[in-house]
FIMAR-195185 format. One record per residue: x, y, z of N, C-alpha, C, CB in turn; residue number from 1. Coordinates in Angstrom, 1 decimal, decimal comma. Atoms other than C-alpha are relative to their C-alpha. Glycine has a CB too. Layout:
REM FIMAR-195185
<site <X; Y; Z>; <X; Y; Z>; <X; Y; Z>; <X; Y; Z>; NUM>,
...
This chain:
REM FIMAR-195185
<site <0,0; 0,5; -1,3>; <15,5; 14,2; -65,1>; <-1,3; -0,6; 0,3>; <0,4; 1,1; 1,0>; 1>,
<site <1,3; 0,7; -0,4>; <12,9; 11,8; -63,7>; <-0,6; 0,6; 1,2>; <0,3; -1,5; 0,2>; 2>,
<site <0,7; -0,4; -1,2>; <10,3; 12,6; -61,1>; <-0,1; -1,1; 1,0>; <-1,4; 0,5; -0,4>; 3>,
<site <0,1; 1,1; -0,9>; <9,6; 9,3; -59,5>; <1,0; -1,0; -0,4>; <-1,4; -0,6; 0,0>; 4>,
<site <-1,0; 1,0; 0,2>; <12,0; 6,5; -59,2>; <-0,5; -1,4; 0,4>; <1,4; 0,3; 0,7>; 5>,
<site <0,2; 1,4; -0,4>; <11,8; 2,7; -59,1>; <1,3; -0,7; 0,1>; <-1,0; -0,7; -1,0>; 6>,
<site <-1,3; 0,5; -0,2>; <15,2; 1,9; -57,7>; <-0,1; -1,5; 0,4>; <0,8; 0,8; 1,0>; 7>,
<site <0,0; 1,4; -0,3>; <15,9; -1,8; -57,6>; <1,4; -0,5; -0,3>; <-1,0; -0,8; -0,7>; 8>,
<site <-1,2; 0,7; 0,4>; <18,8; -4,2; -57,8>; <-0,3; -1,4; -0,5>; <1,0; -0,1; 1,2>; 9>,
<site <0,3; 1,3; 0,5>; <18,9; -7,4; -59,8>; <1,4; -0,8; -0,1>; <-0,6; 0,0; -1,4>; 10>,
<site <-1,2; 0,8; -0,1>; <21,4; -10,3; -59,7>; <0,2; -0,7; -1,3>; <-0,2; -1,0; 1,2>; 11>,
<site <-0,4; 0,7; 1,1>; <23,3; -11,7; -62,6>; <1,2; -0,8; 0,4>; <0,3; 0,9; -1,3>; 12>,
<site <-1,1; 0,9; -0,4>; <25,5; -14,7; -62,0>; <1,3; 0,5; -0,7>; <-0,3; -1,5; -0,3>; 13>,
<site <-1,3; -0,4; 0,5>; <29,2; -13,7; -62,5>; <0,2; 1,5; 0,1>; <0,1; -0,4; -1,4>; 14>,
<site <-0,1; -1,4; -0,1>; <28,4; -10,0; -62,2>; <-0,4; 0,5; 1,4>; <-0,9; 0,7; -1,1>; 15>,
<site <0,5; -0,4; -1,3>; <26,6; -9,8; -58,9>; <-1,3; 0,9; -0,1>; <1,1; 0,8; 0,8>; 16>,
<site <1,1; -0,9; 0,0>; <24,0; -7,2; -57,9>; <0,2; 1,2; -0,8>; <-0,4; 0,3; 1,5>; 17>,
<site <-0,1; -1,2; 0,9>; <23,4; -4,4; -60,4>; <-1,2; 0,9; 0,3>; <0,0; -0,4; -1,5>; 18>,
<site <1,1; -1,0; -0,2>; <21,4; -1,2; -59,8>; <-0,8; 0,3; -1,2>; <0,6; 1,3; 0,6>; 19>,
<site <0,9; -0,4; 1,1>; <18,5; -0,2; -62,0>; <-1,0; 1,0; 0,4>; <-0,7; -1,3; -0,5>; 20>,
<site <1,1; -1,0; -0,3>; <16,0; 2,7; -62,2>; <-1,0; -0,3; -1,2>; <0,5; 1,5; 0,0>; 21>,
<site <0,9; 0,4; 1,1>; <13,2; 1,1; -64,3>; <-0,9; 1,2; -0,4>; <-0,8; -1,1; 0,5>; 22>,
<site <0,9; -1,0; 0,4>; <11,0; 4,2; -64,2>; <0,7; 1,0; -1,0>; <-0,4; 0,8; 1,2>; 23>,
<site <-0,7; -0,9; 0,9>; <13,6; 6,5; -65,9>; <0,3; -0,7; -1,3>; <1,2; 0,6; 0,7>; 24>,
<site <-0,4; 0,7; 1,2>; <14,7; 3,9; -68,4>; <-1,2; -0,2; -0,9>; <0,6; -1,4; 0,3>; 25>,
<site <1,2; 0,2; 0,7>; <11,1; 3,3; -69,4>; <-0,5; 1,4; -0,6>; <-1,1; -0,6; 0,8>; 26>,
<site <0,5; -1,3; 0,4>; <10,2; 7,0; -69,5>; <0,8; 0,6; -1,2>; <0,0; 0,9; 1,2>; 27>,
<site <-0,8; -0,7; 1,0>; <13,1; 8,2; -71,6>; <0,7; -1,0; -1,0>; <1,1; 0,7; 0,7>; 28>,
<site <-0,6; 0,9; 0,9>; <14,2; 5,0; -73,3>; <1,5; -0,1; 0,1>; <-0,4; 0,3; -1,4>; 29>,
<site <-1,4; 0,0; -0,3>; <17,6; 5,2; -71,7>; <0,4; -1,3; 0,6>; <0,5; 1,2; 0,9>; 30>,
<site <-0,2; 1,4; -0,5>; <18,4; 1,5; -71,3>; <1,3; -0,1; 0,8>; <0,0; -1,0; -1,1>; 31>,
<site <-1,3; 0,1; -0,8>; <21,9; 2,3; -69,9>; <-0,3; 0,2; 1,5>; <0,9; 1,1; -0,4>; 32>,
<site <0,4; -0,2; -1,4>; <20,1; 3,2; -66,6>; <-0,1; -1,3; 0,7>; <-1,2; 0,8; 0,2>; 33>,
<site <0,1; 1,3; -0,6>; <19,8; -0,5; -66,0>; <1,3; -0,5; 0,6>; <-0,6; -1,0; -1,0>; 34>,
<site <-1,2; 0,4; -0,6>; <23,4; -0,9; -65,1>; <1,0; 1,2; 0,3>; <0,7; -1,1; -0,8>; 35>,
<site <-1,0; -1,1; -0,1>; <25,0; 2,6; -65,1>; <-0,3; 0,9; 1,3>; <-0,2; 0,8; -1,2>; 36>,
<site <0,3; -0,8; -1,2>; <23,5; 3,9; -61,8>; <1,1; -0,3; 1,1>; <-1,3; -0,4; 0,6>; 37>,
<site <-0,9; 0,1; -1,1>; <25,8; 4,5; -58,8>; <-0,9; -0,7; 1,1>; <0,6; 1,3; 0,5>; 38>,
<site <0,7; 0,7; -1,0>; <24,9; 2,4; -55,8>; <-0,1; 0,8; 1,3>; <0,7; -1,3; 0,4>; 39>,
<site <0,0; -0,8; -1,2>; <25,2; 5,3; -53,3>; <-1,0; 1,1; -0,1>; <1,4; 0,6; 0,2>; 40>,
<site <1,1; -0,9; 0,0>; <21,9; 7,1; -54,0>; <-0,6; 0,0; 1,4>; <-1,0; -0,3; -1,1>; 41>,
<site <0,7; -0,1; -1,2>; <19,8; 8,3; -51,1>; <-1,5; -0,1; -0,2>; <0,4; 1,4; 0,7>; 42>,
<site <1,4; 0,1; 0,1>; <16,2; 7,3; -50,6>; <-0,6; 0,9; 1,1>; <-0,5; -1,4; 0,2>; 43>,
<site <0,6; -0,9; -1,0>; <14,2; 10,1; -48,9>; <-1,2; -0,6; 0,6>; <-0,5; 1,3; -0,7>; 44>,
<site <1,2; 0,7; -0,6>; <11,1; 8,0; -48,4>; <-0,3; -1,2; -0,9>; <-1,2; 0,9; 0,1>; 45>,
<site <0,4; 1,2; 0,8>; <9,6; 4,7; -49,5>; <-1,6; 0,0; 0,1>; <0,6; -1,3; 0,5>; 46>,
<site <1,4; 0,1; 0,0>; <6,0; 4,0; -50,4>; <-0,7; 1,2; -0,4>; <-0,5; -0,4; 1,4>; 47>,
<site <0,9; -1,2; 0,4>; <3,1; 6,3; -51,2>; <-1,1; 0,1; 1,1>; <-0,6; -0,2; -1,4>; 48>,
<site <1,1; -0,3; -1,0>; <0,1; 7,7; -49,3>; <0,5; 0,0; 1,4>; <-1,1; -1,0; -0,2>; 49>,
<site <-0,7; -0,1; -1,3>; <2,3; 8,7; -46,4>; <-0,8; 0,6; 1,1>; <1,4; 0,7; -0,1>; 50>,
<site <0,7; -0,5; -1,2>; <0,6; 9,2; -43,0>; <1,0; 0,3; 1,0>; <-1,1; -1,0; 0,4>; 51>,
<site <-0,9; -0,3; -1,0>; <2,7; 11,1; -40,6>; <-0,5; -0,2; 1,4>; <0,4; 1,5; -0,1>; 52>,
<site <0,4; 0,1; -1,4>; <2,7; 10,9; -36,8>; <0,4; 1,2; 0,8>; <0,6; -1,3; 0,6>; 53>,
<site <1,5; 0,2; 0,1>; <0,7; 12,7; -35,6>; <-0,5; 0,2; -1,4>; <-0,7; 1,0; 1,0>; 54>,
<site <0,5; 0,0; 1,4>; <-1,5; 12,4; -38,7>; <-0,2; 1,5; -0,5>; <-1,3; -0,8; -0,1>; 55>,
<site <0,2; -1,4; 0,6>; <-1,6; 15,5; -41,0>; <-1,5; 0,1; -0,2>; <0,8; 0,2; -1,3>; 56>,
<site <1,4; -0,2; 0,2>; <-5,1; 17,0; -41,1>; <-0,4; 0,1; -1,5>; <-0,5; 1,2; 0,7>; 57>,
<site <0,3; -0,1; 1,5>; <-4,9; 17,6; -44,9>; <0,0; -1,3; -0,7>; <1,1; 0,9; -0,6>; 58>,
<site <0,1; 1,3; 0,7>; <-4,8; 13,9; -45,6>; <1,4; -0,5; -0,4>; <-0,8; 0,1; -1,2>; 59>,
<site <-1,3; 0,7; 0,3>; <-2,1; 11,5; -46,7>; <0,7; 0,7; -1,2>; <-0,3; -1,5; -0,4>; 60>,
<site <-0,9; -0,5; 1,1>; <0,8; 12,7; -48,9>; <0,4; -1,0; -1,0>; <1,2; 0,7; 0,6>; 61>,
<site <-0,4; 1,0; 1,1>; <1,6; 11,0; -52,2>; <1,4; -0,5; 0,3>; <-0,1; 0,7; -1,4>; 62>,
<site <-1,4; 0,4; -0,3>; <5,3; 11,0; -51,2>; <0,5; 1,0; 1,0>; <0,9; -0,1; -1,3>; 63>,
<site <-0,6; -0,9; -1,0>; <7,6; 12,6; -48,6>; <1,4; 0,3; -0,4>; <-0,1; -0,6; 1,4>; 64>,
<site <-1,4; -0,3; 0,4>; <10,6; 14,3; -50,2>; <0,4; 1,4; 0,4>; <0,0; -0,1; -1,5>; 65>,
<site <-0,3; -1,3; -0,5>; <10,6; 17,6; -48,4>; <-0,6; 0,3; 1,3>; <-0,4; 1,1; -1,0>; 66>,
<site <0,7; -0,3; -1,3>; <9,7; 19,2; -45,1>; <-1,5; 0,2; -0,2>; <0,7; 1,3; 0,7>; 67>,
<site <1,4; -0,2; 0,1>; <6,0; 19,3; -44,4>; <-0,5; 0,7; 1,2>; <-0,7; -1,4; -0,1>; 68>,
<site <0,6; -0,7; -1,1>; <4,0; 21,7; -42,3>; <-1,5; 0,3; -0,4>; <0,8; 1,3; 0,3>; 69>,
<site <1,4; -0,4; 0,2>; <0,3; 22,6; -41,8>; <-0,3; 1,2; 0,8>; <-0,9; -1,2; 0,3>; 70>,
<site <0,5; -1,2; -0,8>; <-1,4; 25,8; -40,8>; <-1,5; -0,1; -0,2>; <0,6; 1,3; -0,5>; 71>,
<site <1,4; 0,1; 0,1>; <-5,1; 25,6; -40,0>; <-0,5; -1,2; -0,8>; <-0,6; 1,3; -0,6>; 72>,
<site <0,4; 1,3; 0,6>; <-5,3; 22,0; -41,3>; <0,3; 0,0; -1,5>; <-1,4; -0,2; 0,2>; 73>,
<site <-0,3; 0,0; 1,5>; <-3,9; 22,9; -44,8>; <1,5; 0,0; -0,1>; <-0,6; 1,3; -0,7>; 74>,
<site <-1,5; 0,0; 0,2>; <-0,4; 22,3; -46,2>; <0,5; 1,4; 0,0>; <0,4; -0,7; -1,3>; 75>,
<site <-0,6; -1,3; 0,0>; <1,9; 25,3; -45,6>; <1,4; -0,2; -0,6>; <0,1; 0,5; 1,5>; 76>,
<site <-1,3; 0,2; 0,6>; <5,0; 25,8; -47,8>; <1,1; 0,2; 1,0>; <0,1; 1,1; -1,2>; 77>,
<site <-1,2; -0,1; -0,8>; <8,3; 25,2; -46,2>; <1,2; -0,1; -0,9>; <0,0; -1,2; 1,1>; 78>,
<site <-1,2; 0,1; 0,8>; <11,7; 25,9; -47,7>; <1,0; -1,1; 0,6>; <0,7; 1,4; 0,0>; 79>,
<site <-1,0; 1,0; -0,5>; <14,6; 23,5; -47,5>; <1,3; 0,3; -0,6>; <-0,4; -1,4; -0,4>; 80>,
<site <-1,3; -0,2; 0,5>; <18,3; 23,6; -47,9>; <0,8; -1,3; 0,3>; <0,7; 1,3; 0,7>; 81>,
<site <-0,7; 1,3; -0,2>; <20,4; 20,5; -48,4>; <1,5; 0,3; -0,2>; <-0,5; -1,1; -1,0>; 82>,
<site <-1,5; -0,2; 0,2>; <24,2; 20,5; -47,9>; <0,7; -1,2; 0,6>; <0,4; 1,2; 0,8>; 83>,
<site <-0,8; 1,1; -0,5>; <27,0; 18,2; -47,0>; <1,4; 0,5; 0,3>; <0,1; -1,2; -1,0>; 84>,
<site <-1,4; -0,3; -0,3>; <30,5; 18,3; -45,6>; <0,8; -1,2; -0,3>; <0,2; 0,4; 1,5>; 85>,
<site <-0,9; 1,1; 0,4>; <33,2; 16,2; -47,1>; <0,9; -0,4; 1,2>; <1,0; 0,4; -1,2>; 86>,
<site <-0,8; 0,5; -1,2>; <35,0; 14,0; -44,5>; <1,3; -0,6; -0,6>; <-0,8; -1,1; 0,8>; 87>,
<site <-1,3; 0,5; 0,6>; <38,7; 13,4; -45,2>; <0,3; -1,4; 0,3>; <1,1; 0,9; 0,5>; 88>,
């Protein structure tokens, strides 16, 4: 499983827009990831060096993929639980 992703779409005439994850394909040499991805993935955040509002005292975060909390100006661990409900 990859850590970071570089999700993109590219266009090929006659095929249309195709999804790609260049970071995983490069890291693991799995070239099938250039057209075998599902188009319904979820992006938790975009960019890097995330500055929240109000700004976190501990400095910018490399990425934002989970809840974030601070105590006395330092990052404080926060648990998370992700779930879904199927809609008929």
